[in-house]
Steps between C-alpha positions, in 0.01 A plus 500: 500500500639839395425773753533860381433823690379816325574840656423851371677784677518879489257723315227331299473537125316360204593147387610351832210258469568439132861411577412261783247342266776446243715321757213293638353390167841382378564309823156336484558407136823328599419343836123467492390420855857450619558866580376711790509878482488703819405866496708680764275782616594868505853469370800436722277568800326170430832319471619651829186430700387178335188614315416303187227305326502210259398618155294283265509501121166683498663791686694575180194504274367837389790704642687575178319834475473569873725767651653489847599171661279219626743425784551856622820698539683724747814707522779355713805725444816301431713722724299385802489130415788411730356708785280309751131595500331676795481167684863410440428252218788437259323557169755322282507192722120500509478504120749214471320305770161528328654413163633178652190429710278516192741267312517737206708404199508859379379854562366700204538865593346783298613852577718802439845611613459461876324170451792370294750598769313292756456217249876494448549498878279190520701341219818566696335341803436178311145537368417406141372816335374607157395863457293701254544874423196696613483880501330784316836683517683261261813555707613143571847425369534199271172528310398730217144502626316438825138392511268778614700768323309513173165496679611797711626681189155457348330653804745789537477570127122502518520757783715724280266445205199603710681812619570614145143605425447705814850650472427608144154630590622719786845590371677387815816321604421154633736281699429127515698335779599143414622234743874439527710607799843387381461432129309663217417223254127529561497880470722487191283253311169651606631849429605412147183298434279777638670779307633684805698815421727473804609184682680514835679187621699407814802414281513844333501778763307796363569873495178692550635772269518243217143392571374858495697569183331204328158627609573853382611363163169318461307816591692704240418234242131559568439180694238563768581211732782276615514162671773380735547133595685512832633195684426509872874467556599785268767722653642843425870551424523703819365215714698236313821677606413458870615214718239244608494652847460856368226392260312319775511810721384723217209273416383503860443874464347473153135619513399324178325160502712385203751625244227580247347764727839661549568507126146628439537792738838598356357493147198707600716760677744532210261488203167616637334201332235303684630160610298195600631177654364151436625200700368164368671331796416139575269470200824430310541173693138391476252350260543217257834426331552605141514230232876552474543434872279193482723356229835564670360389836388171351840453336699591811279281716539200271878550491514518880312169517752343263783603733316335789445183296873490418585592861702798382463736793650837589383681187275786401313449175552803278425621148794595280478585130156340488617171649430367849825420681613397851712764674707407809329652801826624653551712186158661537475573873601851600521639147272764350431547129480875448438723200829600340486875422717430192285213372353505153142523628585827678676637193206401280255666739708817494495481122121513522530826691437359849676693776656310791590811697876442467 
């Protein structure tokens, strides 16, 4: 009997269910009734405190198009994993103990960067692990694409599309704040797809003078409105030059709820144009997965199952040049895939006339 544990950790996104379905269906096709799949509830919290349920084949029916995760998720920051909990429990030892107690042959872990760090820790501690790259940020090293990303791009792009008509009607500057604290892939793709005039990313610190100059240029050209796609982690050149400690102190005194409101006020003060802010927020992580995500989730899930069948553990399943490939987990953990300011996609966007504030 093959015994496999499924665990989804970190923020939810579209296609978690579709990916688990891909793993499960392939395992059932291979083993029939000789496989048991356990859903570990609420991420690493379930593995720490022993919360799980046996999943049946029917649990994976009808979930290809269902967003979220049927086994729940939670955030358990990697930097605290080796710290005892409030009752003195050793979290790492507890996870290993439950893994052994449940007689698992393998853990299938779906998550983002922090999730992969903990997954690699479990690998180092002797657990058999296969991981899958989940995040709307598309920032996991070792894969060209993460599942959830394209679905989030669709939602963020739709928000920008919807703003276009009201921006044009009222002749205003609109800022659409897109998710992405550390990386700007989502803002970049949604910004280009939505026809944004200015895109501000964490990887390209902006100069507000350059932003205002781009807006003034549009006004002189007779264009009545402008749209900015701003990543929630966008940062000015001034702030980027500060140390982490200095930046933290400055942000404590910052009266704005997010960077978009700060940029909006500075634009309004310098240009006199009316500015409106739209924050799609968690809608970008919700709803049903796009067809593209359903396809890559099914492929990645099936490939993960094949690794389990071959007992090839310690890998993340990634997508490179259109092909699904195993990537050693130790190469993935702790690395971030960021937007290169010199990349061709940035140069092409600039060629279209998009301003990045640099």
